[in-house]
N, C-alpha and C positions, 0 to 999 in steps of 0.2 A: 084412793089407794089404801089397801088394808095390808098390814104385815101378816106374814104367815104365823101360825101358832108357834112354830119352832123358834122363830125370831123373838117373839114375845117372851117365850120361856127363857131364852138365852139372855135377854136384856134384864129380866127379873133376877135371873141368877147372878149376873155380874153386879147388879145393884145390891143384892143382899150380901154378897161377899165383900163388897166395898165398905160395909159398915161393921164387919166382923171385928171383934176386939183383938188386941194383940195376943197371939197364942191360941185363939179360938179357931179350931179346925172343925168345920161342919162337913158331915157326910152327905153324899148325894141323896140318900134316903131322907135325911133330916131336912135338907133344903127343899126337896120335893114336898114334904109335909107342910113346911112353913109357907110355901107359896102355892099350896093347893094345886099341885101338878102331878100327874101320874109319874111314878118312879122311872118307868121306861122312857118317857119323854125327857125327864131331867137327865138321865144317863146319856141320852143321845146329845143333849146340849153340852153337858160336861165334856164329852169326847171331842165334839167339834171345837169348842172354845179352847180345849187343851191343845188341839192341833194348830190353832191360830196363835198360840202362845199367850193367851189372855188369862187362862186359869191353869193352876198347877194342881194336879190330883196326886196326892201322896197315898201310897198303899200301906197296909199293915196296921198294927195295933194302935199306933199313934198317928194314923193317916187322916186324911181329910182334904178339903178343898181350899185353896188359897187364890186370891186375885193376885196376879203378878203386877209389877209396876207398869208394864206395857198395857195390861188390861185396865188398871186404875186411870191412866191418862189417855186411853184410846178414845178417838172420837166416835160418837154414836153413828155418825154417818158412815164411817169406814166399817164398823161392825155390821150395820144393816146392809150395806152394799155387798159385803162378803157373804152374809148369810142368805140374803135374798137372791143373789145371783143376777145375771143380766138378761134372763129370758124375756120374751115379749109379754106385754100385759094383756094382749088380746090374742085370740086364737087364729091368726092369719093362715097358719099351716096345718090347722086341725084337719081331721078326716070327716067330711069333705072339706077341702081348703076354701077359704073365703074367696068368692069370685071377684072381689074388688082389690085383692092383694097386689096386683101388678101396678095399679094406678092410685092406690089409696095413700093418703097423707097422714092418716090417723096414727099408724105405727110410729112414725117419726116424731109426731107431736107428743105422743105418750112417752116415748123414750126420753125426750127433752124434759118433760114434766117430772118424770121419775128422778132424773138427774138433778133437777132444781130442788126436789124434795130432799135427796141425799145431801146436796150441798148446804141446805139450810141446817142440817144436823151435824155438819162437819165441825162447827164451832162448839158443839156440846160435848163435854167429856163425861165418862162414867162418874168421876168424882163430882162433877157439877150437878149430876142428877140426884146425888144423895145428900145435898145440903138440907138443913132443916127447913121444913118440918118433916120431909120425907125420911131423913135419917132416923128420926125418933120412931116413926111407924115401922120402919124396916127392923130396927133393933128390938122392937117388942115382939116381932113374930116369933112364934114357937112351933116346934113340930107337933103335929097332930097325933 
């Protein structure tokens, strides 16, 4: 299973915000540069994570992005589950639909495997992801 680029960008964003110094407010543009992500992709991630209550986006002259307490202690499993959604991993209902879809057991097996993947990430928090040496690397990132 491979995460979508959107989920990848979102996880990188919360990790970078988790190591921000007290009072350090990073802009969406600055974080996009630091993480080598197009601004438009980062802006979408900020919007979604804000809707989820994980990131606070302050507007104005002294604005910037902050990781909320909920975001800091959120499980990676819950974040990925929410961002990836619950769609099928295979194209059973594509056009044309798979002729095996009525009797196939693959869809259920893949659904169980995906849930096992998410469950294995449920014990991992954003805060635990940024322990050293990752913290040091994230802190050194600068905008391009």
